[in-house]
N, C-alpha and C positions, 0 to 999 in steps of 0.2 A: 162903398158897399153897394150903392145903386148900380154902379158899373158891373160889378160881379153878378148881382141879381139879374140884370138885363142880359148879361152874357149867358147865364144858365137858361133863362126863360125864352129869350128871343133867338139865340144863336145855336141852340142845341136841340136835337131830336129828343123829346121827352121820354120816348120808349127806350132809347139807348142810354139816356141819363139814368133812368130807373135801373136798367141792367147793370150799369157801372156802379151804382150805389149798392146793389145787391152783392156784386163781387167784392166791393170794398168792405161791406159789413161782415160777410162770411169770412173773408180773408183776415180781417182784423181780429175776429173772434178766434180764428185758427192760430193767428200769430200769438195771441195771449196764451192759448192752450200750449203751444210749443214752447213759449218762454217759461211757462211753469215747469216743463220737463227739464229745461236747462238748469233751472234753480235746484231741482231735485236730484239731478245726475252728478256723478263724480268721475274724474279720470277721462278715459277714452270715450266713455258713454257720453259725457258732457260735450266733448268736442263733436261727436256725431250729431247730437241734438242742435248744437250751434249751427252746423252746416245745413241740416235739414230746415231749421227755422229761418236761416238767411235765405235759402232758396224759396221757401214758402212766402216769406215777407216780400222779397223782391218780385216774385211772380204776382202776388196780390197787387202790389203797387203798380207794376208794369201793365197788368191787364186792366186795372181800373183806368189808368191813363189811356191805354190803347182803345178801349171800348168808348170812353168819353170822347176821344179824338175822332173816332169814326162817327160819333153823333154830332160833331161840330159842323155847323153849316157855314162854311167859309164864303160861299157865294162865288167862288172861282174854282177852276179845275184843280184837283189835288192829286199828288202822287206821293208814294212813300219810298224811302231808301231802305231796303230790307236789311242791309248790313248794319247801318247806323241804328235802325230800330232794335235789332237783336242786341247790338252793343249796349243800348240803354238798359236792357234787361240785365246784362252782365254787370253794369255799373251799380245797379240797385242791389244785386246780390253781394257784390264784393264789399260795398260799404256797409251793408246790413250786418255782415258777419262780425267785424270788430265792434260795431255798436252794440250788438246783442251780448257779446262776450263781456264788454265793459258794464253794461246794464245789469248783468247777473253777477258782478263781482261781490265778494263777501262784504266789503265796505259799501254801505248803501249810498254814501255820498257820491259814488261814481255812477249810480243808476241814471240820474238825470243827464249826465254827460253822454252816457251810452245812447240814451234815447235821442239826444240832440244829433248824434252822429247818424243814427238811422234816419232822422228827419232831413239831414243834409244829403244823404243818399237818395231819399225820395226826390228832393229838389234836383239833384244832379241827373237822375233818371229822366225827370220830366223835361228838363231843358235840352238834354241830349236827344230825347225823342222829338222835341220840337224842331231840332236841326234836320231830322229825317223827314219832317212834314214839309213837303215841297208844294208851294202854291204858285199859281200863275198870276203873280202880282208882287208888289213891294211890301215888305213886312217892317213895321216900325214898333219898337219896344218902348213901353212906358216903364221906366226903371223904378219908379216908386212902387208900382204893383209887383214888380219882380222881387224887390227887396222884401216887401210885405209878405209875399208868398213863401219865401225862404224862411223868414222869421216865424211865420205861423206854423209852417211844417216842423221846424226844429223845436219850437216851444211846446206845441201840442204833443209831439212824439215824446219829448222829455217828460211831460206831465203824465202821458199815458203809461210809460214804463215805470215811473215812480209810483203811480196809483195801483197798477196791477201786480206789483211785487207784494202780494199778500195772499193769504189763504182764504180770505173772505170773498164769497161769491159776488157780493154787491160791488166790491172794489175792482174785482176782475172785469165785471161787466162795464163798469165805469171806465176802466183802462182801455177796453176794446172800443168803446164809443169815442173816446178822445183820440185814439189812433185813427179811426175811420174819419173823424172830422178833420184831423190833420192832413190826411191824404186828399180828401175832397177839397179842403181849403186851398191846399197847394195847387191842385189842378185848375180849379175854376178861377182862382185869383191870377194864376199864371196865364190862363187863356184870356182873361180880361186885360192883361198887360200887352197883348198882341193886337196891333192895329194893321189891317191889310188894305192896301190901295190896289184895286183891281186893274189888271192889264189885259187879261184874256188874249194872250198871244198864241197859245196852242190849246184851243178848247178840246181838241180830239184826244189829248194825251191824259186827261184826268180820269180818276176812278169813278165809276158810276155809283149812284146811290145804292143800287142793289148789291153791288160788289162790296161796298163799305159796310152795309148792313150784315151781309153774310160773314165778312171777316170779323166783325164785332161779335156776332153770335157764336161763331166757331171758337174764337179766342176766349170768350167768356165761359163757354162750356168746358173747354180744355182746362182753363185755369181753375174753375170750380171743382172739376174732377181731381186735379192734382192737389189743390188746397184741402179738399175734403178728405182725400186719402191721408194727407199729412196730419190733419186734425184727428182722424180716426186712430192713426198710429199713436199719437200723443195720448188720446183718450184710453186706448187699450193699455198702453204702458203705464199710465197713471193708475188705472184700475188694478193692473197686475201688481204694481209696486204697493198700492194701497192694501191689497189682499195680503201681500207678503209682509207688509208692516203690521197688519192686524195679527197675522200668525205669529210674528216675532214678538209683538207686544203681549199676546196671550201667553207665549212661552215664558216671557220675562216676568209675567205677573201671576203665573199659576204654577203650582207644584207639579213637577214632572211625574211623580208616582201616583198621586191621588187625584190630580186635576182640580183640586181645591185652590182657591186664591192663596198666594203665598204671603210672606210677611210684608213685602213692599206693597202689594195690592191692598192688603188689609189696612196698612197705615194710610194709604191714599184714600181708601173708602172712609176710614174713620175721620181723617182730616176734612174731607169733603162734607161729611154730615155735620161736623162741628161748625164749619163755616157757612153752611146753608142757612139762610134766614127763613123764618116762618116754619110751617110744618109742625111736626110733633115736638113738644116742649122738652121731653126727657130722652136720655140715651144711656145705655148701659154697655160697658165693656166687660167681656167675660173671658177669663183665661182657664184653659183645661190642661191638666197634666195627667197622663194615663197611669193607672196603677196596675201592677203585675204585668206590664208589657215587657219589661226587661227579662222576666223569667221565660217568656215565650221565645225571645231571641236566644237566650242562653240554652234553652232546652232543645228547641227545634231548628235553630239557625235563623239567620237574617232574612232568608227568603220567606220563611213562615211569618216573620214579623212584617214584611212588606205585604203579604197577603192579608194579614189582619188589618193593616192600615188602610188598604184599598177597600176592604169590606166595611170598615168603620166609616170611611169617607162617603161611601154609597148611602149608608144610613143617614149620615148628616145631611147630604144633599136632598134626600127625600123628606127630611124633617123641617127644613127652613121654609118660611113663607115670606111674603112681602115685608120689607122693612127689616129683614134679618140677613146676616151674613156670617158664614163660618169659614175660617181659613186655617191652613196648616202652617204654623210658624217655624217648624223645624223639629226633626226627631219625633218624639211622642208628645209634642206640645201643640195645642190648638188654641185659636182665639175666635171670639164671636162678638158681634156688635148688633144691638137691637135698638131701634127707635120706637118709643111707645108713648102713650098718653095716660094710661091707667096702670097702676102697680100690678093689677091682675094679668096684664099682658106679659110683663116681665116674669111673673111667677109661672105662667103657663109655658113660657119659653124655657125657663130653667127646668121645669118638670119634663119637658120634651127632651132636653139634653140628657137629663138623668136616665130617662127611659131608653136612650140609645144603648145603654149598657145592661139593661135588664135581662136580655136573652143572651145566652152564650153564642160565640161565633164558631160555627162548625164547618170544617173543611175535610177534604178527602183523607188527609194524613193526620190531622189533629183537630182538637176543639179547644177553645180557650174562653175563660170568663175574665173580663177585665172591668175595671172601674175608672173613675176619674176624680181627681181633686179639682174643685171648681172655685175660682176667686172672681169676685164681682166688684167693679168700681162704677159709680154713678155720676153722670154729668147732669147738671153743673155742680152739684154739691161736693164731689170729690175731685174736681178739676175741670179746667176749661180747654185744655189742649191735649192733643193725642198722646204725647210722650208722658205727661203726668198721669193720665188715665191708665195707660198701659202699665206703667211702673206700679201704680197702686193696685190694679187688678192682679198683677204678678205677686205683690206682697200678700194679698188676700189668699191667692192660690197656695203660696208656700205655708201660710198659716193653716189652711185646710190640710195640706200635706203633712205638716208637723203633728197635727192632731189626729191624723189617720181618719179624717171625716169624709163621708160620701156626700154630705149635704153642702150646698154652696156657702161659701164664707164671704161676707161682705166686708169691704175695706173699712178699717177703723183707724183714726189718726194715731192711736197708740202704736200701730204697727211701724210707723216711721221711726219711733223711738227704739223699737226692737231692732230694726235694720241698722240704725246708727250705732246702737250698742254692739251689734254683731260685727260691723265694719271696724269699730275701734278695737274690738277683741282680736280680729284678724290681724290688724296692724301690730298689736302687742305680741301676738303669737309669732309673727315673722321675726320680730326683734328677739324674742326668747329663743327661737331656734338658732338664730345667728350667734347668740351668746352662750348657748347651751345651758339656759337658765331653768333646767328641770332637775328632778331628783328621782331616784328609783326606789320603789318600795317592793318588798319581796313577800310573796305568799307561799307558805310551806306546802309541800306535797309529801305524803307519807304512805307507807305500806299498810294495808289492811290486816295483814297477818301478824307482823312483828311490831308494828307501830314505829318502826325506824323511819327517819326522814330520808326520802329518796331524791329530793331536789327542791328548788325554789323557782317560782315564776316571777320574772322581773316585770314590774308594772310602772309605767311612767306617771309621774305626778307633776303638776305645774302649780307652784305657789306664786300667784300674781302679787306684785307689791301693793296693789290697791284693792283688788277683788278677793284676795285670800286664795284658798285652794280651789282651783278650777276643776270641775269634774272631768275625768277622761272621756266620758260619754259626750262631752261638749267640745273639747279641744281636738280630740283625735279625728272626728268627722270634719271639723273645720280645717284641720291641717290637710286632709285629703282634698277638700274643696279648693283651697288656695294654692295647692301644689307644693306644700311644705312637708308632706308625709315622708318622703324618701330621705331628706336631710335629717328629719327627726328620728326616723328609724335607724339611720346610720349612727347617730349619736347614742341611741339606746344600746345598740349592739356593742359599740366600743366601750361605753361606760359599764355595761353589765359584765363584759369580759374583764375589764380592769378591776372592778370591785370583787368579782368572784375569785379572781386570782389571789386576792388578799385574805380570803376566808381561811380560818384555821382548819376547816374540814375540806373534803374533796367532793362536795355535793355538786350535782348538775344544776346549771342555771338555764332556765327556759326563756326565750325571747319570742314575742309574737311578730310575725311578718305580715305586713299589709299586702293585700292583693296587688297593689300598684308596685310595691317594693320587689315582689317576686319577678315582675316583668322588667326590672331595672337591669341593664347589662352590667352595671358596676357592682351588683350585689356580691358576687363571689369574691371579687377582689377586696371589697370592704371587709368581709368576714375574715379573709386570709390575713389582711393587715392587722385587724383587731386581735386575732390570735397571736400573731408574731410579735406585736408590740407589747402585749400584756403578759405573754408567756402562759396563757391558759391553754391546757391540752384540749385538742378538738373534741375528745370524748366527753368533756365536761360542759359542752355547749349543745343545747337542744333548741331547734327552731320550730315554732308552732305556726301552722298555716291552716286556713280554712279551704274547703272544697272550691269556693268561688274564686280563690286565687289561681287555681289550676284551670278552671273552666275558661278564664279570660283568653289565654293562649296556651292551649293544652301542650302542644309539642315543645314550645320554648320553655314552659314552666317545668315540664318533666326533665328536660335537659339540664336546667338549672339545679333541680333537686338531685339528679344523679351526680353532678359535679360536687355538690356540697356533701353528699353522703360518701363519695370517694375520698373526701378530705378527712373522714372520721367523725363528722358531725351527725348527731341524732336528729331525726325529724318526726314530728308528731302531727297527727291530723286533728285539728281543733274543731270544736262545736259540731261534733259528729252527729248526724241525724237530721240536721236542719237544712242541708244543701239539696242539690238536684241530682247528683250522680255519685253518691257515696260508694256504692258497690263497685261501680266502674273505676273510680279513683283507686280503691283498694286493690283492684285487679291490676291496674296499670303500674302501681308503685308499691314497694315494700316499706311501709312506715315502721318506725320503732315504737310508736305508742298511738293508741286511739283515745281521745278525750271526749267522753260522752257529754253532750251539752247539758248544762244545768237545768234547762226547762224540763227535761225528763226526770231528773233526780228530784226536783221539787214536788213531783206528783206521785212518787212511788209509795208514799205512806197511805194514800187514799185511792189510788187508781191502779187496778190490776193490769190495765192495758200498758201503763207506763212500766210496770214491773216486767211485763212480758217483753217489751222493747228492750229493757235493760238486759234481760236474760238472753235475748237474741243477739244483741251486740257482743256480749261477753262470749257467747258460743262461737260467733263469727271470728272474734279476735283469737280465741283459743285454737280454732281450726287453722287460722293463718299464722299462728305463733306470734301474735301481736298483743301485748298486755293492754288492758283497758283501765283508764283512770276516770273516776266519776267526779265531775265538777259540781260546785255549788252545794256541797254537803253541809247542812247547818244544824241538823237534828240527829240525836243518837239513833233514832229509829231508821233514818235514812242511811246512816253508816252501817247499821246492823244488816239492812236489806242488801246494800251494795256488797258487803263482805260475804253474805250468804250466797249471793248470786255469782260470786267469783271475780269481782273487780279487784285488780291487784293493788291499786292505790287510790287515794282520794285527795281532794283539795276543796277547801271551803272554810267558812267562818268557824265551824265546830272545832277545828284544830289550829286555826290561826288566821287572823286578818292580815291584809297587806300592811307592812310596816318597814321603817328604815332598818331596824335591827332584826337580826335573825332570831327565830323563835327558839325557846328552850326545848331541846329534844325530849326531856323527861315529861314536860307538859303535853307534848304531842302523844307520847306513848301512853300517858295516863288517860287522855281523852279517848283513845282507841280502846284501851283496856276497859273503860267504863261501859262501852258498848257490849263487850263480852260479858261483863258483870250483870248488866241489865238482862241480857239474853238468858244467862244461867238462872237468875232469880225468877224470870218468867217461866222457865222450864220447871223449877222447883215448885 
C-alpha cells in the first residue's frame, strides 16, 4: 500500500491526477447511468445501449489511464506509440461490451461475472497502454503488484455492477464509486508495479512536459464531452421512458371514459391504506350502483349514457377531499374509500355522495335525474382485507337496491346468510331446470261481454323439495341472473304446448317470453319443434312479451316477431303502459292483443286519471284494431269499469286464480254476470 501511495504522491503531477480522478468519477457515473438503460431496454434497443455503454465505459477507462499516464513523472524521456495507444482503447471497448451484456442478463448470478469481465478489460487496456509508453530506460515489472491490480480491478468492477443493478439511488451511487475506485486502483497499483532504470540514451526524443500536459487536458476534455453526451442521452431516454411509463400506468389505472381511478387502482389504494401503519384508525369502503341509469341508455342511447357518466364523474371529483377516493369499477358501478377518525367525517362524506344526485343532469339533447344505491362496509369491524371489505360493501349495496332505498345501507353479518341462501337456491334452480322439475299453473282469461273463456295464461311454478313453493318473483329473476332463463323458457313453451294439446276444448294458451329469450337465435326453432311434436295448432299459441324485450335489439326482435307471426302464432304486448316506447312499438308491429298493466287497473275504482288512461288505451286499441285485455281485475267494480270502457277481456283473481286444473266456465260466466247485476241494481 505504501508503494502505491508513494507512487501517487511522489511520482505523479497532482493536477493531472486530480483531472484523471474527475474523468474517472464522471465516467463511472455515466457508465452506471448507461447500464441502467441496458437493463430497461429490450430487443435492438438493448443492443444499441450495450454498444454505446461499451464505448462510454472504454473511453472513460482509457482517458483516465491516459491522463494519469501523462501526469506520471518517469524521470526519463518518454514517447508514445500512437497505434498501440489507440489499440488499447479498442481493447477496452471490445471487452466491455460482452461484460456489460452478461452483467445485464436476466439471471442476476451472471451480473458479477459480467462486471469481472469489464474489470479484465480495464486491466488489458492498462497494460496494453503501458506497452505503448516508451521510456529511455529499462523497465522491470513487479508481478505481485500486477496480479494485485488485476484482482482489484475485476473484484471491484464485479461488486460495482452487482451493487448498481438496482432502482435505489443510493445503491447506484455506491456502484459508481466502486467502479471508479476499481479503475483508479488498477491504474495506480499497476504504475507501482513498474520500476524504471534510467539510461537516458536519447534525451532529445522525449515528449516535453508542456506537450504531455496539453495532451492530457485535450484528451480529458474530449472524453468528458463524449461521456457527458452519452450520459445525457441515457438521462433523456430514462426520462422519456419514465414519462411514457407514467402515462401507460395512468391509462392502466384509470377509467378511459371518466378519468376516475378504475377497479385495479381502487383495489391497490384500498390495500395500501389497510397495510399502512398509524394514521387514521378507521376506514370505510362504499359501493354505489346507479338507479335509473339503464332507462337513460334505453331511451336516449349509449352515447347519452356516456355523457351522463362523464358529468357524474366531474361532480365526484369536485366532491372528494383529502383521505377520500372515488373510482369507477365498471358500467354504472362506483366505489369509494374514506379514512376517518370520527363517525361525523363518514356521515359527512356519505351526505356529499347523496348530494351528487340531488340536482338533475341537463344536456343539450336531454336531461336526467338519477340516484344511487349505497352500501358501506367498515374496517376493522367488517373485515381486515380489501377483498372481504369489497364483498361486504357489495352485499350492503344489493340490500339497499333490493329495498329501493336511497339512504346508505351498512353491512350486517346477516347479509352473508342471505347471500349463502341465494347461492344455494341458485344451485338448486340449475338442477331443477336440468330436470324440468317445474309445473304449470293456468290463469283464465274471459270475455267481458259474453263471459266466455278466451284462453289461459301459463305460469311456471317451482315446488322445491325442502323450501316448498318458491315464488316466481324470486326464481324467475334468479334464472335470468344465472343464465338459466332461456332453458327454463324453452321448457315452459314445450310443456304448455303439450298440456294445451290435451285439453278437451280449443282455448288459446299464452306463454310469457323473457326479453333475453326473444334475443335467442334458437327461439323460432324451439317454438316450431314444440308445435310439431305436440300437434298443437299455431293459432292456439299466444306469446306475450314486454316492450323492454323489443328495445334491447329492436331490429332483431322485430325480425323474430315477424317470423313467429308468419307461422300463425298470436303475439300480445304485455304490461302495456309501463315501458318507454309503447306507441312506437305499436307503430312498428301489429300485435294481436294489448294487455293493460295491472297497476292501472288497481287504481281505476278511486282514480279518474287511471280511468282516463284505461279509456285512452282502449281507444288506441280500437283505432289499431287490437283488442285490449285488462290484467289484475280483482273487484267487481274494476270489472264493471273495464267493461264500460270497452276492454274486450279480463284476467285476474275475480274470475280465477292460477291453478293446475282449468277453471269451470260457468263460474267465470257467473262472476262476469254479477258485474252486470251490480250495475243494473245501481241503476235501479
